C-alpha positions as CSV (number, residue, x, y, z in Angstrom):
1,X,-60.8,-22.0,5.8
2,X,-58.1,-23.7,4.1
3,X,-58.1,-26.9,1.3
4,X,-55.0,-29.3,1.3
5,X,-55.1,-31.6,-1.7
6,X,-53.4,-35.2,-1.2
7,X,-52.2,-36.6,-4.8
8,X,-51.6,-40.6,-3.0
9,X,-52.4,-42.5,-0.7
10,X,-49.1,-44.5,-0.4
11,X,-46.9,-44.7,2.7
12,X,-46.0,-40.9,1.9
13,X,-49.5,-39.2,0.8
14,X,-51.3,-41.3,3.5
15,X,-49.1,-40.4,6.6
16,X,-49.6,-36.4,5.0
17,X,-52.8,-36.8,4.9
18,X,-53.2,-38.2,8.6
19,X,-50.8,-36.1,10.3
20,X,-52.5,-32.9,8.2
21,X,-55.7,-33.7,10.0
22,X,-54.1,-34.6,13.6
23,X,-52.7,-30.7,13.2
24,X,-55.5,-28.3,11.1
25,X,-58.7,-27.4,12.8
26,X,-62.0,-29.1,11.3
27,X,-62.5,-25.6,9.8
28,X,-60.0,-26.9,7.7
29,X,-60.3,-29.3,5.2
30,X,-57.9,-32.5,4.0
31,X,-58.8,-34.5,0.5
32,X,-57.5,-36.8,-0.7
33,X,-57.1,-38.2,-4.3
34,X,-56.0,-41.7,-4.9
35,X,-56.9,-43.8,-7.8
36,X,-56.6,-47.3,-5.5
37,X,-59.8,-48.0,-2.8
38,X,-57.1,-50.2,-1.1
39,X,-54.3,-49.1,1.3
40,X,-51.0,-51.4,0.8
41,X,-48.6,-52.1,3.2
42,X,-45.9,-52.9,-0.1
43,X,-42.7,-54.2,1.7
44,X,-45.0,-56.9,3.0
45,X,-45.9,-58.1,-0.8
46,X,-42.8,-60.1,-0.9
47,X,-44.5,-62.3,1.1
48,X,-47.8,-62.4,-0.9
49,X,-45.7,-63.1,-3.6
50,X,-44.6,-66.5,-2.4
51,X,-48.0,-67.4,-0.6
52,X,-47.1,-67.3,3.1
53,X,-49.7,-63.9,3.4
54,X,-52.7,-63.2,1.2
55,X,-53.8,-59.4,-0.2
56,X,-56.3,-59.2,2.7
57,X,-53.2,-59.3,4.8
58,X,-51.4,-56.7,3.7
59,X,-54.5,-54.4,2.7
60,X,-57.0,-52.1,3.9
61,X,-60.1,-50.0,2.9
62,X,-58.9,-46.4,2.5
63,X,-62.8,-45.3,2.5
64,X,-63.6,-46.3,6.2
65,X,-60.5,-45.0,8.0
66,X,-60.6,-41.4,6.3
67,X,-64.5,-40.7,6.9
68,X,-63.9,-41.8,10.8
69,X,-60.8,-39.4,10.3
70,X,-63.2,-36.6,8.8
71,X,-60.8,-36.7,5.4
72,X,-62.5,-36.4,2.1
73,X,-61.7,-38.8,-0.1
74,X,-62.2,-39.0,-4.1
75,X,-61.2,-42.3,-5.2
76,X,-59.6,-40.9,-8.9
77,X,-56.3,-40.8,-10.3
78,X,-54.5,-37.0,-11.0
79,X,-54.2,-36.0,-14.5
80,X,-53.1,-32.4,-14.6
81,X,-51.9,-29.2,-12.4
82,X,-53.7,-25.9,-12.7
83,X,-51.2,-24.1,-10.6
84,X,-52.4,-20.2,-11.5
85,X,-56.2,-21.3,-11.9
86,X,-58.2,-21.6,-15.5
87,X,-60.5,-20.1,-17.7
88,X,-62.8,-20.0,-14.4
89,X,-61.2,-18.0,-11.9
90,X,-57.6,-17.6,-10.6
91,X,-57.8,-20.4,-8.0
92,X,-55.1,-23.1,-8.0
93,X,-56.7,-26.0,-9.0
94,X,-56.1,-30.2,-9.9
95,X,-57.9,-31.8,-12.5
96,X,-59.1,-35.3,-11.7
97,X,-60.2,-38.4,-13.6
98,X,-62.6,-40.8,-11.4
99,X,-61.8,-44.4,-11.0
100,X,-64.8,-44.9,-8.1
101,X,-67.2,-47.4,-9.4
102,X,-70.2,-45.6,-11.0
103,X,-68.2,-42.7,-11.8
104,X,-65.5,-44.2,-13.7
105,X,-64.3,-41.6,-16.3
106,X,-65.5,-38.7,-15.2
107,X,-63.0,-34.8,-14.7
108,X,-63.8,-32.8,-12.6
109,X,-61.3,-29.5,-11.2
110,X,-60.7,-29.4,-7.5
111,X,-59.4,-26.3,-6.2
112,X,-56.6,-26.0,-3.4
113,X,-55.0,-24.2,-1.3
114,X,-51.8,-26.6,-0.7
115,X,-51.5,-29.4,-3.0
116,X,-48.9,-32.4,-2.3
117,X,-47.8,-34.6,-5.3
118,X,-47.3,-38.2,-3.5
119,X,-48.5,-39.6,-6.6
120,X,-45.8,-42.2,-6.4
121,X,-44.6,-44.3,-9.7
122,X,-45.4,-45.0,-12.8
123,X,-44.9,-48.8,-13.0
124,X,-42.8,-48.7,-16.2
125,X,-42.9,-51.8,-17.8
126,X,-43.0,-51.1,-21.6
127,X,-39.1,-49.3,-20.7
128,X,-38.3,-53.6,-21.8
129,X,-39.9,-55.0,-24.0
130,X,-41.7,-58.3,-23.0
131,X,-41.6,-57.0,-19.3
132,X,-44.3,-57.2,-16.9
133,X,-47.6,-59.1,-15.8
134,X,-49.0,-58.4,-19.3
135,X,-45.4,-59.5,-21.0
136,X,-43.2,-62.6,-19.9
137,X,-41.9,-62.0,-16.3
138,X,-44.1,-61.5,-13.0
139,X,-43.6,-58.5,-10.2
140,X,-44.3,-57.5,-6.6
141,X,-44.9,-54.0,-7.0
142,X,-48.4,-54.6,-5.8
143,X,-50.8,-57.0,-4.1
144,X,-52.5,-58.1,-7.3
145,X,-49.1,-58.8,-8.8
146,X,-47.9,-60.4,-6.4
147,X,-50.6,-63.0,-6.3
148,X,-49.8,-63.7,-9.6
149,X,-46.6,-64.4,-8.6
150,X,-47.1,-66.6,-5.8
151,X,-49.5,-68.8,-8.1
152,X,-47.0,-69.4,-10.4
153,X,-44.5,-69.9,-7.8
154,X,-46.8,-72.9,-6.7
155,X,-46.7,-74.1,-10.3
156,X,-42.5,-74.1,-10.2
157,X,-42.5,-76.2,-7.1
158,X,-45.1,-78.4,-8.3
159,X,-42.5,-79.0,-11.3
160,X,-39.6,-79.4,-8.9
161,X,-41.3,-81.9,-7.0
162,X,-42.3,-83.8,-9.8
163,X,-38.4,-84.4,-10.5
164,X,-38.1,-81.4,-13.0
165,X,-34.9,-78.9,-12.9
166,X,-36.0,-75.3,-12.8
167,X,-34.3,-72.2,-13.5
168,X,-36.0,-68.7,-11.3
169,X,-34.7,-65.3,-12.7
170,X,-35.4,-62.9,-10.0
171,X,-34.0,-59.2,-10.0
172,X,-34.6,-55.9,-12.0
173,X,-36.0,-55.3,-15.7
174,X,-33.8,-52.1,-16.6
175,X,-30.2,-51.1,-16.4
176,X,-32.0,-47.9,-14.2
177,X,-34.4,-49.6,-12.1
178,X,-34.5,-49.0,-8.1
179,X,-35.8,-50.8,-5.7
180,X,-33.0,-53.6,-5.7
181,X,-33.4,-54.5,-2.0
182,X,-36.5,-55.4,-2.9
183,X,-35.8,-57.7,-5.6
184,X,-32.8,-59.2,-3.3
185,X,-35.6,-59.5,-0.5
186,X,-37.6,-61.8,-2.8
187,X,-34.9,-63.5,-3.7
188,X,-34.1,-65.0,-0.4
189,X,-38.0,-65.8,0.7
190,X,-37.8,-67.4,-2.3
191,X,-35.2,-69.5,-1.4
192,X,-36.4,-70.2,2.0
193,X,-39.8,-71.6,0.0
194,X,-37.8,-73.9,-1.9
195,X,-35.7,-75.0,1.0
196,X,-39.0,-75.5,3.1
197,X,-40.3,-77.4,-0.1
198,X,-37.3,-80.0,0.1
199,X,-36.7,-79.0,-3.6
200,X,-34.0,-76.7,-3.2
201,X,-31.2,-79.2,-5.2
202,X,-33.5,-79.3,-8.1
203,X,-33.9,-75.4,-8.4
204,X,-31.1,-72.9,-9.8
205,X,-31.4,-69.1,-8.4
206,X,-30.1,-66.6,-10.6
207,X,-30.1,-62.7,-9.0
208,X,-30.1,-60.4,-12.3
209,X,-29.0,-56.8,-11.5
210,X,-28.1,-53.8,-12.3
211,X,-26.0,-53.0,-9.7
212,X,-21.7,-52.5,-9.6
213,X,-21.2,-54.7,-7.5
214,X,-23.7,-57.0,-5.0
215,X,-24.5,-54.9,-2.0
216,X,-25.1,-51.8,-3.9
217,X,-28.6,-51.5,-3.3
218,X,-28.9,-48.2,-4.9
219,X,-27.1,-46.1,-2.1
220,X,-23.7,-46.9,-3.1
221,X,-23.4,-49.9,-1.0
222,X,-22.4,-49.5,2.6
223,X,-19.8,-49.9,5.2
224,X,-20.1,-50.3,8.6
225,X,-18.8,-52.2,11.9
226,X,-19.6,-55.7,12.4
227,X,-18.1,-57.4,15.6
228,X,-15.3,-54.7,15.8
229,X,-14.1,-54.9,12.0
230,X,-14.5,-52.7,9.2
231,X,-16.6,-54.0,6.5
232,X,-18.9,-53.4,3.6
233,X,-22.2,-54.6,2.0
234,X,-20.4,-56.4,-1.1
235,X,-18.9,-58.6,1.5
236,X,-21.9,-59.1,3.5
237,X,-23.8,-59.8,0.7
238,X,-21.6,-62.0,-1.5
239,X,-21.2,-64.1,1.6
240,X,-25.1,-64.6,1.7
241,X,-25.5,-65.4,-1.7
242,X,-22.6,-68.1,-1.6
243,X,-23.8,-69.5,1.9
244,X,-27.3,-69.9,0.0
245,X,-26.0,-70.9,-3.9
246,X,-27.5,-68.1,-5.5
247,X,-25.7,-67.2,-8.9
248,X,-25.7,-63.1,-9.6
249,X,-25.5,-61.6,-12.8
250,X,-24.6,-57.9,-11.9
251,X,-24.0,-54.7,-14.6
252,X,-26.6,-56.2,-16.3
253,X,-29.6,-55.1,-18.2
254,X,-32.5,-56.7,-20.3
255,X,-33.1,-55.5,-24.2
256,X,-36.0,-57.5,-24.2
257,X,-38.0,-61.1,-22.5
258,X,-39.5,-63.4,-24.5
259,X,-41.6,-66.0,-23.1
260,X,-38.5,-68.3,-21.5
261,X,-35.5,-66.4,-22.3
262,X,-34.4,-63.5,-21.6
263,X,-31.6,-61.1,-23.9
264,X,-29.5,-58.6,-21.6
265,X,-26.3,-56.5,-22.3
266,X,-23.6,-55.8,-19.7
267,X,-21.8,-52.8,-18.6
268,X,-18.4,-53.9,-20.6
269,X,-20.5,-54.6,-23.6
270,X,-21.2,-58.5,-24.0
271,X,-24.5,-59.7,-25.0
272,X,-26.1,-62.4,-23.0
273,X,-28.9,-64.8,-23.1
274,X,-30.3,-66.6,-20.0
275,X,-32.9,-69.0,-20.4
276,X,-35.8,-69.2,-17.7
277,X,-38.7,-71.1,-16.1
278,X,-40.2,-68.5,-13.9
279,X,-39.0,-65.0,-13.7
280,X,-40.0,-62.1,-10.9
281,X,-38.2,-58.6,-12.2
282,X,-39.0,-55.3,-11.5
283,X,-39.7,-52.2,-13.3
284,X,-38.2,-49.0,-13.7
285,X,-40.4,-46.1,-11.9
286,X,-40.8,-42.9,-13.6
287,X,-43.8,-40.4,-12.9
288,X,-47.5,-40.9,-13.4
289,X,-47.9,-38.7,-16.6
290,X,-49.1,-35.8,-14.1
291,X,-49.1,-32.6,-16.3
292,X,-49.6,-28.6,-15.5
293,X,-50.6,-26.0,-17.5
294,X,-51.0,-21.9,-17.1
295,X,-54.0,-20.4,-16.6
296,X,-54.2,-19.6,-20.8
297,X,-54.0,-23.4,-21.0
298,X,-50.7,-23.5,-22.4
299,X,-48.3,-26.6,-21.2
300,X,-46.2,-25.5,-18.5
301,X,-45.2,-29.6,-17.4
302,X,-41.5,-29.0,-18.4
303,X,-41.1,-25.7,-16.1
304,X,-43.0,-28.5,-12.8
305,X,-41.7,-31.8,-13.4
306,X,-38.2,-33.1,-14.5
307,X,-38.0,-35.0,-18.0
308,X,-38.6,-38.3,-15.7
309,X,-41.7,-36.8,-15.1
310,X,-40.9,-36.4,-10.8
311,X,-41.8,-33.0,-9.5
312,X,-39.8,-30.4,-9.3
313,X,-38.8,-29.4,-5.7
314,X,-36.2,-27.5,-3.6
315,X,-33.1,-29.5,-4.8
316,X,-30.1,-28.9,-7.1
317,X,-30.8,-29.8,-10.5
318,X,-27.6,-28.3,-11.9
319,X,-25.9,-30.7,-13.9
320,X,-22.7,-31.9,-12.6
321,X,-19.9,-34.7,-12.9
322,X,-20.5,-37.1,-10.3
323,X,-17.5,-36.3,-8.1
324,X,-18.8,-32.9,-7.5
325,X,-22.1,-33.6,-6.4
326,X,-22.9,-33.1,-2.5
327,X,-25.2,-33.7,0.3
328,X,-26.7,-30.2,0.5
329,X,-27.8,-30.8,-3.6
330,X,-30.8,-32.8,-2.0
331,X,-34.3,-31.4,-1.1
332,X,-35.1,-31.0,2.5
333,X,-38.5,-29.0,2.4
334,X,-39.9,-30.5,-0.6
335,X,-41.5,-27.0,-1.8
336,X,-41.8,-26.1,-5.7
337,X,-39.4,-23.4,-6.6
338,X,-41.8,-22.7,-8.9
339,X,-45.2,-22.3,-7.0
340,X,-44.8,-21.9,-3.3
341,X,-48.2,-24.3,-2.1
342,X,-47.3,-26.7,-4.4
343,X,-45.0,-30.2,-2.9
344,X,-43.7,-33.4,-4.4
345,X,-43.0,-36.3,-1.5
346,X,-42.2,-39.7,-1.9
347,X,-41.2,-41.9,-4.7
348,X,-42.9,-38.6,-6.9
349,X,-40.2,-35.4,-5.9
350,X,-37.3,-35.6,-9.0
351,X,-33.7,-36.6,-7.1
352,X,-31.3,-34.3,-8.0
353,X,-28.5,-36.8,-8.8
354,X,-28.0,-40.8,-8.4
355,X,-26.1,-42.1,-5.4
356,X,-24.4,-44.4,-7.5
357,X,-22.1,-44.1,-9.5
358,X,-23.8,-43.6,-13.2
359,X,-22.3,-45.5,-15.2
360,X,-23.0,-46.3,-19.4
361,X,-21.9,-49.5,-21.6
362,X,-20.1,-48.9,-24.9
363,X,-23.1,-49.2,-26.4
364,X,-24.4,-45.7,-24.4
365,X,-26.8,-47.4,-22.3
366,X,-27.3,-46.2,-18.9
367,X,-26.5,-49.5,-16.5
368,X,-26.8,-48.6,-12.9
369,X,-29.1,-48.0,-10.2
370,X,-31.5,-44.9,-9.7
371,X,-31.6,-43.6,-6.0
372,X,-34.4,-45.4,-3.7
373,X,-36.9,-43.0,-2.1
374,X,-39.5,-45.7,-0.5
375,X,-40.6,-46.8,2.8
376,X,-39.2,-44.6,6.0
377,X,-37.7,-42.0,4.0
378,X,-40.8,-41.8,2.0
379,X,-43.4,-41.9,5.4
380,X,-40.6,-38.5,7.2
381,X,-41.1,-36.7,4.0
382,X,-44.8,-36.9,4.8
383,X,-44.7,-35.8,8.0
384,X,-42.4,-33.0,7.5
385,X,-44.4,-31.6,5.0
386,X,-47.4,-32.0,6.9
387,X,-46.3,-29.9,9.6
388,X,-44.8,-27.2,7.4
389,X,-48.1,-26.7,5.4
390,X,-50.2,-26.8,9.3
391,X,-48.2,-23.8,10.3
392,X,-48.6,-22.0,7.1
393,X,-52.4,-22.8,7.1
394,X,-52.2,-21.8,11.1
395,X,-50.5,-18.3,10.6
396,X,-47.4,-20.0,12.4
397,X,-45.3,-19.7,9.6
398,X,-44.7,-18.0,6.5
399,X,-42.7,-20.9,4.9
400,X,-41.9,-24.4,4.8
401,X,-40.2,-25.1,8.7
402,X,-39.7,-28.1,8.8
403,X,-37.3,-30.8,6.7
404,X,-36.4,-34.1,5.9
405,X,-33.9,-34.2,3.7
406,X,-32.4,-37.6,2.5
407,X,-28.4,-36.4,3.1
408,X,-29.6,-35.7,7.1
409,X,-32.0,-39.2,7.5
410,X,-31.1,-42.3,8.8
411,X,-32.7,-45.4,7.0
412,X,-33.5,-49.1,8.4
413,X,-34.1,-51.7,5.7
414,X,-35.3,-55.6,6.8
415,X,-35.0,-58.1,4.1
416,X,-36.7,-61.5,5.4
417,X,-36.9,-64.7,4.0
418,X,-39.6,-66.4,5.4
419,X,-43.0,-64.9,7.4
420,X,-43.2,-66.8,11.1
421,X,-42.0,-66.3,13.8
422,X,-39.7,-69.7,14.2
423,X,-37.9,-70.1,11.1
424,X,-36.7,-68.0,8.8
425,X,-33.9,-65.1,8.9
426,X,-33.3,-61.5,7.8
427,X,-30.8,-58.9,6.7
428,X,-31.0,-55.8,9.2
429,X,-29.2,-52.5,7.5
430,X,-28.8,-49.0,8.6
431,X,-28.1,-45.7,7.4
432,X,-27.2,-42.5,8.0
433,X,-27.3,-40.6,6.2
434,X,-29.1,-42.3,3.3
435,X,-27.2,-39.5,1.0
436,X,-23.3,-39.9,1.6
437,X,-22.2,-36.5,3.1
438,X,-18.3,-36.6,2.9
439,X,-17.7,-33.4,4.2
440,X,-19.4,-34.6,7.2
441,X,-17.6,-37.9,7.2
442,X,-14.7,-38.2,5.8
443,X,-13.7,-41.1,4.1
444,X,-17.1,-43.3,3.7
445,X,-20.0,-41.0,3.6
446,X,-21.9,-42.2,6.2
447,X,-21.3,-42.4,10.4
448,X,-19.8,-46.1,11.1
449,X,-21.5,-45.8,14.4
450,X,-25.1,-45.7,12.9
451,X,-24.2,-47.6,9.7
452,X,-24.7,-51.5,10.5
453,X,-25.9,-55.1,9.0
454,X,-26.8,-58.2,10.6
455,X,-27.8,-61.2,9.7
456,X,-30.4,-63.3,11.6
457,X,-34.0,-64.3,13.8
458,X,-33.9,-61.3,15.5
459,X,-34.1,-59.2,12.6
460,X,-37.0,-61.2,11.3
461,X,-39.3,-60.7,13.9
462,X,-38.7,-57.4,14.0
463,X,-40.3,-57.6,10.1
464,X,-43.2,-59.3,11.2
465,X,-43.6,-56.7,14.0
466,X,-42.9,-53.6,11.2
467,X,-45.8,-55.6,9.3
468,X,-48.6,-55.4,12.1
469,X,-47.7,-52.4,13.3
470,X,-47.7,-49.9,10.1
471,X,-50.7,-51.1,9.4
472,X,-52.1,-50.3,13.0
473,X,-50.4,-46.7,12.5
474,X,-52.0,-46.8,8.9
475,X,-55.7,-47.1,10.2
476,X,-55.2,-44.2,12.3
477,X,-56.0,-46.3,15.8
478,X,-55.6,-45.0,18.9
479,X,-51.8,-43.8,19.8
480,X,-50.7,-43.8,15.7
481,X,-49.2,-41.2,15.9
482,X,-46.9,-42.1,18.2
483,X,-45.2,-44.4,16.3
484,X,-42.4,-43.3,13.8
485,X,-42.5,-43.0,10.7
């Protein structure tokens, strides 16, 4: 019997667990370790954050799903890997700290044959003084954060209805943030809500970003065909901002945030101050502070994890100049180079290099997006690693044979505005590959035939469909495995 332990129950980890249970016989055990009792369809937190959906609309309890599927579930957080075993045995172990009611704080070590690190990110609000729910800004990274943002937005709308002008700042809270797409989407959902409430004329909306140009999205921007013409995501995005009267501040890093005031520096060395009445700024990500120890108890975290806290996998981490990076630097199997039975997927793996051009200010401050690894790519990684492990467990393979390189993977993103079926719009984007490959696609790095952009109601319907479809899939309901990642 083999035991596969999955750390994390987000899109990547939950997908891996469901596929492992589908592919492995009952004599093998699949264990999920997650500190959260709920599964959350994070893309729809945007709608929670504007009051169009409730937390119940975007979550469900994990325990009943795992019980029905025959997956062992521990409501706990992973704190350390012991990949060589410990002083009790040479069996690899993961150390967990329980968060379940009645067991909170209890620490134990669980043996594994394979472990998948899908812990996702630590929301590093502390990187910028004053950032986050414990500071002076809101977030939509969790459904709880999104609920608080919705309450604050409702208060802003109430003040606008009383005739009080308001400035709303939406974007990223650090120069190295990722998930600019989520900030972009929240911006235009808020703009939609202000129009629906009849108060848009009294509100100023400012999009605050570390992107060098609008439309970068942490992937270096997109070039695509639209109605027979070649255009860019920069022009496409800028036109949307002009149309909706949203002001942008690009190439910026917040240095500190006070109550109603944001201090920042720009890439060209200018210091600025921006007053606000409401701010939703996403935090930068880092690893969840998972440690690794050798059997003798010595700390080997630096050998297993990158300085960012993310797990090192089968990528080329050799330092290079940006123009020397290659698509093949990116991982494909997500296997640890040090321990063959350890894998890292989703946000939990360490990317080998940025996709957007790295830039620093005259003060040496890094101001450029980190590469995104959420949503569709996370699901594809989870499935591929599950398939590889299942093959190795059952003797069909001796090494990982299923791949999901972001340099050979397409992705779709639908950024909505509004949550109904008759009102609203959406910006729909597809790209292939996610990581540009200039050897295969000279000039643009991506296939012009598979990289697209469109704005309209059709994309809005697709966003609604995806919400219900992926919650259905995540619940493991009949036919779930036929729904693509």
